[in-house]
N, C-alpha and C positions, 0 to 999 in steps of 0.2 A: 576556540574549537568550534566547527559545525558538528551538528548531530551525527555526520558519518564517523567512524570510528577510526578512520584516518583522515589526515590533515588533507585540505583542498589546496592545491598548489596551482599557480598561475606562472606560465613562462612568457617573459616579455622579449621580443628578439625584433631586429630591423624588419624581416621578411624569411619568406622561405627559397631564397635564391640557390643555385649550385653552388655548395662550398661545406668546407668540413666542419666549422661551426653549426650551420643549418642541418647537416646529417648527424652530427651528435646531438642536438636539440630533439630531432625527432626519435633517435634512438632511446634516449632516456623518457621521454614524452610516452612512448609506446611501453616500455618497460612498467613504467609507473601505473598507467592504464592495466597492464595486464594483472599488476598486483593488487588493482582495486582501489587505488588511488583516485579522487576526483580531480583531475588535472583539465586544464585550458590553456589556449594558446591566444597570446596578444599579438598582433602584426602590426608593425608600423608601416608597412607598404602593400600594396596590392600585388607584390611578387609571390606567386605562390607555385615555383617551377616544381618543387619537390612536395607538393601537398599530397599525390597519391601514394608516397611513402608514409604518410601519417596515417595511424588508424582513423577510418571513418566515423567513429564515435567520440574523439576527442572535437570539443567545439574550438572554432577558430574566431576571433575578434578581431575585426580589421579596422583599425583607428588611422585615419589619414590626417596628415598635417598638411597646411597650407605651405609651408616651407620648413627647412630643417629647423629653422630657430622660432617655429610657431611652439609656443610653450603653453596656448590652452589644450593642448594633448594632454598634458597631466589632469585636467579635469575629467576628461573621457577616460582616461587609465583609472582613476580615483572610483569612478561610477561603476565602471565593468568589476573591478576587485571587489567594492561593497556588495553588488549586486549577488555576486555568487560566493558570497562569505568566506573568502579567502583567509588562508591561514597563512600561507606562504608565498613568498614571489622570487622565482629564479630569472636572473636578468642575465641575457647572454650580452656580453661586453659594456663596454662603459657608457655609451651613448643611451641604451635603453635603461641602463641602471640610474642614470643622473635623472630621467624623465620620471622613472618610478619614485626615485626619492622624493622628488617636487610632488609627486602626487600623494606622497604618505607622510608629508612634514607634519600634520597635525594628527598622526594615526602611528602609535608605537605598538600596536597589538599584533602587526604583522612582522611576520621573519622575513627578512632580506637576504639573498643570496646573490652574489655576482662571480659569473663564472666568464673567465677572460681566455680570450682566443687569440690575441694579438700580443706582440711582444713590443719590437722597437718601431717607434713612430715611422710613418712613410714619409713625413715631411714636419717642419716646425710647428706649422698650423695645428696639426694633429696633435703635436706633444702639448702644446699649451693647452687645448681643448681637453685632453685626458688629465693635465695638471689641475684643470678647474673641476672636472667632473670627480676626480677621486676625493676632492676635497669634503665630499659628502659622505664619505664613509665615518661611520660612527662606531664604536666599539662594541654594538651587539650585532653587527652585519658578518656575514660569512664570506670570505673571500676564497674562491677556488682556482687555483693556478694548475695548469697543465704539465709543468715540468719545474725542478728544481730551479734550472738558469732563469726561468722565466720569473719565478718568484723573488730570486736573488736581483735579477736587472730591474723589476717594475718596482720594489721595495726601495732599492736605493735611489733610481731614478725619480720616482714619484712621492717619496717620503712616505710611504706605506709602513703602517705599524699596527694594524689592527690584531688582536690577540687570536682571533677566531679564524686562521687561514689554514688551507688544507691545500695539499700537493696530489692530485690526481691524474694520473696520465690517461691519455684517451686509449681505448679499446675498439677492437673490432670482431666482429662474427668469423670467427677463423673457420667455420663448418662451411659458411658460405663463400668464403675466399680461400681457395686452395686449388692446388694443381687437378687439371681436369684429365679423366682418362682419355679422352679425345684430343689432348694439347696437338698432337702433331697434324689430325685431321685439320684443326683451327689454323695452326701455323701455315701448313700447304695452303689453304684457301686463301690466307690473308695475303700471302707471299704472290699468291698470284694475282690477287686484285689491287697490290701497289707495284706489280710488275718489277719484283725483287730477284735478284739471281741469287743463286744458292750461297755465295760467300759473302751477301751483304746484311750486316747487323742492323737492328731496330733499336733505337733509344726511343723510351716513352716518358713523357712529362704530363702529367695529370694535376692539371690547375686553372684556376681562372685567370684569363690572358688580360693582366694588368701590369703596370710599370714596375710596382714592387715584387713581381714573381720573377724578374729577369729574364724574360723571353729575349730579349736582344742580346744579352749574354750569352745564352744557350745557343743563338745562330753564329756568333764569333767564335765560340767553344767549336761548335760543328766544321766551322770553316778551318780550324786549326787542326784537327783532328783528321780531315783529309788532307791538308796540305803538310802538316809537320810529321804526323803519324802514318800517312797513307792509309787511313782506314775509313772506307769507303761506305760509311754508317748513314741510315736515314733516322731522321726525327720526327716523332708522331706527336702533334698538341692535341691533348683532348680536353676541351674547356672553351669557353667562349669569354667575350670582354668588348671593350668600346670599339667601333670601328675605325676610329683615328688612331688608336695603339695599333691595330692590327694592319694598319696601313705603313705603319712605321717598320713594322715586322716584315712584311712582304718587301718593303724597298731594301730593307737591310739583306733580305735572302736573294734578291734579284742583283745586287752590287755585289754580291760574292757567288754569283752563279751556282746557286745551292737550289734553283727552282726545283729541280727532280728530286731533292733529297729531303724537303720537307712539307709534313702533310698536315694541313689543320681538319681536325674531325668535328670539332663542336663540342656541344653538351652532350653527353651519353648517359642515358638512365641506368645502363650496366655496363660496366667498364670490364667485366672478367675476360672478355674475350681479348681486350687488348695487352691484358696481363699475361694470357697464355701464350700470346704472341710475340711478344717482346723478349729481347736479349738482357736489356739492361732499363732500370726506372732510374730517372731524375728530376732534382729540384734545383732550382738555381735562384732561388729569392734572396734578396738582401734586406728585408723588412717584413715584417707582420707575422711571417711564419712562426708557428709556436710546436705544435706536435702534430704532424702531418698524417691525416687519417689515410690519404690516399698511399703514402709510402708504407703504411703498416698493411694496407691491402695487398699492394706489390709484393711486399716480403711474406706475406701469407701464401701468396702464390709461387713463392720460391726464388722472385726476381733479387738480384743483387741490385744495390742502390747508391747511387752518388748524389750526396745531398750537401749544399753550403751549410757552412757551420753556424746555423742562424738557431734560435729558439733552443728546442730542446733535441735537435739533430744529434748531438753527442752522448745524449743519454737513450739513443734508440739505435746508433751505428755502432757497431763492434769491428774495428778493421781487421780483416784477416776471416771475418765470419759472415757478416751480411752486408759489406760495403767500404765506401770511402767517403770522408768528409773532406770538402773544398772549400776555398776562400770566397766569401761574397765579392762581387764584380771582377773575379779573376778569372774571365775564361780560358787560360793558359791551364790555370789548377784544375777547371772542369774538365777540359780535353785530356788531360794526363791522367786523371781519375777512369774517364771514360775508357780510354785506351787499355789501363790497367785490367779494369773489369772485365772488358771485352775479350783481352787477351788470355784471360785466365779461365779456370773450369770451375764456374761456381758449384758449391755444394748446396745445392737446392733444398735437400731434406732439411740440413741444419740452418740454412736461412728460415725456413718456416718454422722449424721448431722452435728457434728464439722468439719469434713473435707469439708463438702458441702459449709459451711458458710466461711470457712477460706481459703480452699486452691483448689478451684475451678478454672480450667487452663484458663477461661474465665476472671477471675480477674487478673490473671498471665501476659495474653497475651495483655491486655489493658494498663499495666504498660509498657512493651515493646514496644507497638506502640508508645506510649507517648516519651520515650527518641530516638527512632530509626528516628522519622518524624522529 
């Protein structure tokens, strides 16, 4: 332990790009800093998209690799940890954990925490890599899962039997994400901007644009919603990703004649206006999704949610209260759920109340305080 009465805690992450794991990391770092913990961040890339959300007094050490397999990075990690008299290291996902364990092979005095933010591997290569990384786990490490289903899946498929396992659901600031008194003004302005008629609904998807997030399935579902259910809804994508994948999505949109009904908004620093404007929130992921922060934010604003039954979605969605679950890779299932939710009259107060009761960030942070101190 350093001379400070509270332990020095390092966070190791691939970078501060726009994503749920990154927003979680910033929330926890800011909280610990506010409580007087000496904390700092080690970033393994130059991506600092979300840096402005991190408290300016929290140091960031950027350690760059020549390639993903440049294992000399472990020496840089070790140096930063030693120079800052680190007591605990909090690793975000398996690769950051693997490099940190390599850095600490000869040092058992630093406690290691692994926070896992993905569940199903996106491909066989990713699965094999994780299988290798998880072999670094030893009985003294703490493994933190975001939901019970993730714990069960990863423990079974990667043979994780570490005794120090914790399940802590993600939480959000429910005072920040809440219905706005000017919602109707926001909705009217947005409808004018997107040239929507009074009876056209809006489905919102906030997610990184990547194959595992199922944007192509969402396009097919929208086509079915128009063709089969005669519901002329619009689909708004908030998020960004590789140009080649966005090209595939746009091609699919053109092939189905949906150019006027799909809108790309890119990354947004503040998404609350979109939650106020939309009629329905959806996620169509088929892997990696674990416990969506965006879905919690949407529900805190009173939006019903349609989510694929991946990761902890079933621990978040209560059918008849806040949304419906759909089948991954099944656009018809998605379209059916969208139609059902758009046709109903959502009880927005009940949707919000469920998040406030179960997924407020104060409860989440109290649990992290308990295992870190």
